[in-house]
Wavefront OBJ file of the C-alpha trace (Angstrom):
o trace
v -9.949 9.194 4.605
v -8.712 6.454 6.763
v -6.071 7.545 9.286
v -4.084 6.206 12.231
v -1.630 8.311 13.964
v 1.114 6.814 15.974
v 4.299 8.301 17.917
v 6.295 8.895 14.818
v 3.747 8.113 11.963
v 0.704 8.523 10.276
v -1.089 5.541 8.320
v -3.434 6.773 5.675
v -4.792 5.984 2.609
v -2.843 5.768 -0.717
v -3.051 9.243 -2.613
v -1.975 9.923 -6.209
v 0.732 11.928 -5.135
v 2.321 9.104 -3.410
v 2.852 7.415 -6.611
v 6.340 8.502 -7.069
v 7.718 7.752 -3.582
v 5.935 4.375 -3.929
v 7.489 3.583 -7.444
v 10.907 4.633 -5.704
v 10.516 2.106 -2.854
v 10.106 -0.646 -5.598
v 12.848 0.166 -7.621
v 15.496 -0.461 -4.542
v 17.584 -3.464 -5.212
v 17.362 -4.499 -1.765
v 13.592 -4.316 -1.884
v 13.549 -6.195 -5.028
v 15.511 -9.325 -3.758
v 12.323 -11.175 -2.750
v 10.024 -10.342 -5.683
v 10.120 -11.647 -9.252
v 11.279 -9.022 -11.945
v 7.848 -8.324 -13.278
v 6.407 -7.471 -9.782
v 8.787 -4.661 -9.418
v 8.132 -2.536 -12.708
v 7.169 0.991 -12.669
v 4.157 0.243 -14.401
v 3.104 -2.320 -12.127
v 3.468 0.236 -9.251
v 1.842 2.847 -10.985
v -1.102 0.247 -11.414
v -1.121 -0.532 -7.694
v -1.165 3.083 -6.652
v -4.270 3.444 -8.732
v -5.757 -0.026 -7.180
v -5.046 0.942 -3.663
v -7.080 4.130 -4.088
v -10.023 2.462 -5.605
v -9.919 -0.240 -2.844
v -10.008 2.566 -0.318
v -13.562 3.332 -1.706
v -15.027 0.070 -1.683
v -18.107 -0.341 0.641
v -17.575 -2.902 2.423
v -13.748 -2.080 2.617
v -11.706 -5.207 2.574
v -8.474 -3.939 1.964
v -6.360 -1.240 4.080
v -3.346 -0.717 1.747
v -1.845 2.239 3.691
v 0.885 4.836 3.217
v 3.229 5.121 5.945
v 3.961 8.878 6.124
v 6.839 9.926 8.783
v 5.179 12.659 10.813
v 8.413 14.683 11.072
v 8.747 15.080 7.328
v 5.365 14.318 5.829
v 7.228 11.818 3.396
v 6.015 8.343 2.342
v 8.522 6.016 3.735
v 6.721 2.999 3.083
v 3.331 0.937 3.027
v 1.767 -1.508 5.443
v -1.552 -3.454 4.627
v -4.293 -5.514 6.032
v -6.534 -7.500 3.500
v -9.709 -8.757 5.081
v -10.662 -12.330 4.407
v -13.621 -14.743 5.085
v -14.026 -16.061 8.498
v -12.735 -13.199 10.294
v -9.216 -13.403 9.139
v -6.726 -11.090 7.532
v -3.479 -11.028 5.636
v -0.733 -8.498 6.437
v 2.183 -6.968 4.641
v 4.474 -4.144 4.581
v 7.519 -2.503 2.688
v 9.577 0.376 4.026
v 12.251 2.420 2.334
v 15.898 1.238 3.154
v 17.037 4.415 4.637
v 14.190 4.243 7.360
v 14.861 0.628 8.365
v 16.307 -0.580 11.501
v 14.402 2.312 13.500
v 11.464 -0.019 14.509
v 9.332 2.300 12.388
v 7.815 -0.548 10.582
v 6.990 -2.250 13.820
v 5.311 0.644 15.037
v 3.312 0.930 11.772
v 2.209 -2.911 12.173
v 1.433 -2.862 15.747
v -1.201 0.118 15.111
v -2.678 -1.771 12.106
v -3.033 -5.045 14.057
v -4.422 -3.261 17.120
v -6.888 -1.700 14.674
v -7.869 -4.759 13.167
v -8.190 -6.694 16.379
v -10.042 -3.936 18.480
v -12.097 -2.461 15.580
v -12.675 -4.740 12.756
v -13.408 -8.030 14.892
v -10.378 -9.866 13.066
v -9.908 -13.348 14.833
v -6.511 -14.090 13.277
v -3.972 -12.114 11.179
v -1.376 -13.944 9.195
v 1.672 -13.053 7.091
v 3.297 -15.236 4.402
v 6.784 -14.200 3.319
v 10.125 -15.771 1.578
v 11.589 -17.592 4.439
v 15.195 -15.891 3.542
v 13.441 -12.297 4.248
v 14.933 -12.379 7.731
v 13.696 -8.916 8.336
v 10.082 -9.870 7.448
v 10.267 -12.936 9.779
v 11.678 -10.932 12.624
v 9.066 -8.378 12.488
v 6.312 -10.922 12.444
v 7.853 -12.481 15.550
v 8.370 -8.815 17.114
v 4.564 -8.741 16.891
v 3.716 -11.886 18.626
v 3.113 -14.038 15.457
v 4.422 -17.822 15.611
v 5.328 -19.829 12.688
v 2.488 -22.076 11.643
v 4.062 -23.607 8.309
v 6.952 -23.644 5.864
v 6.191 -24.326 2.121
v 9.253 -25.759 0.596
v 10.244 -24.387 -2.846
v 6.860 -22.950 -3.677
v 7.853 -19.833 -5.273
v 10.002 -19.816 -8.385
v 11.656 -16.296 -9.785
v 15.132 -15.140 -10.121
v 16.311 -18.577 -11.523
v 15.687 -20.309 -8.300
v 13.032 -21.820 -5.875
v 12.167 -20.192 -2.496
v 10.764 -21.476 0.606
v 7.972 -19.347 2.111
v 6.837 -19.176 5.765
v 3.431 -18.332 7.321
v 3.380 -16.619 10.533
v 0.090 -15.748 12.493
v -1.320 -14.334 15.741
v -4.840 -14.921 17.178
v -7.025 -12.074 18.610
v -6.693 -13.554 22.189
v -2.757 -13.874 21.960
v -2.714 -10.294 20.781
v -4.715 -9.031 23.831
v -2.751 -11.279 26.288
v 0.565 -9.419 25.027
v -0.735 -6.034 25.240
l 1 2 3 4 5 6 7 8 9 10 11 12 13 14 15 16 17 18 19 20 21 22 23 24 25 26 27 28 29 30 31 32 33 34 35 36 37 38 39 40 41 42 43 44 45 46 47 48 49 50 51 52 53 54 55 56 57 58 59 60 61 62 63 64 65 66 67 68 69 70 71 72 73 74 75 76 77 78 79 80 81 82 83 84 85 86 87 88 89 90 91 92 93 94 95 96 97 98 99 100 101 102 103 104 105 106 107 108 109 110 111 112 113 114 115 116 117 118 119 120 121 122 123 124 125 126 127 128 129 130 131 132 133 134 135 136 137 138 139 140 141 142 143 144 145 146 147 148 149 150 151 152 153 154 155 156 157 158 159 160 161 162 163 164 165 166 167 168 169 170 171 172 173 174 175 176 177 178 179
């Protein structure tokens, strides 16, 4: 089982007993602001739990969709992921339960996973794409040292409107310079 330990967190593979907490995370109205309704159903998150468990067994492994567990309680408080792509690139994403936001916990998780990607997986570039109105996600990317590479105007449609997305990224050389 995959495992990274930080000061406050354990990043580990998803387990079937994480399903209830993972579904609960997706049910929060604040979480759902930047997702289409069909992407936030209970059934979708149950299926995702199964998918993430299966992906953890893949050889070679190309997806690290990890549970973020608070060490003090053992509770799943969010997820952080790294999806390996061709040419030593990787996409990163995350989600955190509302009651744990604004404590730098997701930054701690993302730093640990990015460091793993750059030092152990030979990743050259990590990027994230998010709705540009998702200020918390953009801020997290910037805290990781990512720079804005692109803005795609009105390229996602849900909740009755068009949304801009932004791509932020960091290179391995940039990561090591800031360490």
